[in-house]
C-alpha positions, 0 to 999 in steps of 0.5 A: 571603834577606831574613830578619834574625836577631837576631845578624846585624846590618847590619855584618858582616865580609868574606866570600871568594867562589868564587875566594878573593877578598874580597867581601861577606857574604850576609847584607848582602843586605837593604842590597844588592839587587845580591847573589843573594837566595839564595846557594849552599852554596859561598859559604855555606861559604866565609863560615862557614870564613872567619869561624871563622879570624878569631874564633879570632884575635879571641878570642886577641887578648884571652886572650893577654894572660891567658896572657901570650904578650902585654904591653901596652906601656903601664902599667896597661893595661885587658887586661893588669891584668884590668879589665873590658873591653868585648868587644861586637865579640867577642861579635858576630863570634861570633853573626854566624858562628854565624848564618851557620853555622845558615843554612847547615846549614839549607840543607844539610838542604833540598838533601840536602848532608850534607857541608855539614851536617856541617861546619856542625855542626862549626863551630857546635860550635867556637863554642859552645865559644868561648862556653863558655870565655870567658863561660859561659851563652849564647844558643843554642836560642832565637838564630837561629830568628827566634822572638824578639829577646831569646833566653834564655841556655843554661846552659854545661853544656847548651851543652857537651853540645850541643857534643858532640852536634854533634860526634858528628852532623857526623862521622855527616853526614860518613860519609854517602856520598849527599851531594847536593852535595859540599864545594867545594874552593875554598871550604872556606878550612880543609880544602879539602873534604877530608872526612877532614880535617874528621871529624879536626878534629871529633874534635879539638875532641871531644877538647878539649871532653872534656879541658876537664873534667880537674877534674871527677868525669866526667873520662874520659881514655879518652874522651879518648884514643879522640877523639885517636886518631880526630883529626889523624895529622900536621901536614898535617891541622891546621885552619888558615885563610889567606885575608885581604883584606889580611894575617894579623891578627897581622902587621897588629898587627906592621906597625902596630908600625912605625909606633909604633901599639903592640901585640904586644909579647911578654910577659916570661913567653913570652920568659923561658919560651923564652930559658933564663931560666926552665927553663935551656935555650934553646928553638930556636923562639924565633927562629922566634917572634920577633926579636931586639931591637936589642941581639941579645937577647930580652927581653920586656915585664912584664905591667902594667908597659909598656915598660921603656926605655931608649928609651921605645917609640921603638926595638925594645929589646924583642920583639913578634910577627914578621912573619918568623914561620911563625906570624904572617907576613904570609901565614902561616895562622891555626891553629885546632887542630894535631896538635901540640896533640893530641899533647899532649892525649894526653900529658896523658889518658894521663898521668892515664890512669896510662900514663906511656910513652904520655904521654912518647911523645906528649910527644915527638911533640908537642914534634917536630911543633911544631918541625917545623911552624915549621921548626926544623933538625933538629940544633936540634929534636934537640939540644933534645929530648936535653937532660936538662931535656926528654928526661926519660924516661917515668918522670920525666915529669910534668904540669908539663913537659906543661903547659910545653911545651904552652904553646908549642904553643898560642902565640896560640891561644885554647885556651891561656886554657882550659889555664892555668885548668885548671892554675890558672896554674901555669907556672914564674914565672907571676905576677900582672900589675903593679897587677892589678885582682884579688888572683888570676888572672882566670877569665872574661869579662864579658858585653859592653855591646852585649848587656846593653843589648839583652837583658834576659836576659843575666846580671849579670856576676860578678867576673872571678875567679869560676870557670866551672863546668868550672874548679871 
């Protein structure tokens, strides 16, 4: 394959080979004549699923500051304080992945491989959602067909509708029984070739999309609940990716900390959310997320302030992303979407529909599932669930409690920023970062310089406090 798409650059991430070892991406063919000119579908699948997992983490590495999971150890850090930052790398990675996914779909259609077409539709919908959630409008209809070097930007509303349609079409393709090429178990780095799990993931993504518009008149909680019912049935269904050239990228951040290449410090907001300071109950997941300080305590870093000492970055006197955590360890998978998250989508939609008992049952199930996922012992889990501040009963359940608990479940996931904006950042004690560039909370990301410099159709970026269409 020699053709080069507008969004397929010469430098690409390492992919994954048939044996799950790193190899060169198939789009490098124009630079490397030793590579095959027509990659097989299974190689395309490994590339697409690998990049999807990495893009989930890459975007969250920025937005985790906005929801105050993370805080910079340096006072006035640009991301920490809502300054415009250039995310050309993230934008390009998303569109490079979308180009790969587009190509896999085209090959799947040519070969009558409905399984691959279905997965491609689901992965494309996921990446479109990343664009919708962070920038708004984006190239799509003209981006991958080689018709122009300066594709127009489709409206975020159109991209939203397209993502929903892709998910429905993906489900239909995967329900077919006559695919001429079955999904490769070895090269599907998310679900190991399991079509049932892919259909459940499509419904999980659909539930996210339908729940995103909770502020709009079009919001339909019954449709959200229907999608949830067809999504994950247990933690075993979670969409995760755990193949890395080195180690989990969150673990790499933690490793860098040991060499004083500082990053991955946990925000005071998150730590106080968990350590009993904010809610009066200690969440046992705290010790599965991070390690205590040298003093045996759990102390977070205030956003915008930087390290508060006393040792000025030289000792572990505040807490960081942990390599000992099942969420961020060296070989820990990157969670793209989870059963626990879906239970909180269900809890919110049922609550908005007036079904308090279903909402409460899902709320309890979501906490339980997440605690099981991170290895909280049953005794600690059950003690937390029975605490009067948590196990409040159906009659006393509130949206505040649902969002409070979901905030823990979506730790280091890009979806958390969508929730924060839908919730208008109303988490207890949530405040603007010190010396923030905005007078209110951040609502969007600026279009990257790499795109604005090459594509005159790129919209002018509004102020970062301007709400996206679904956040009105």
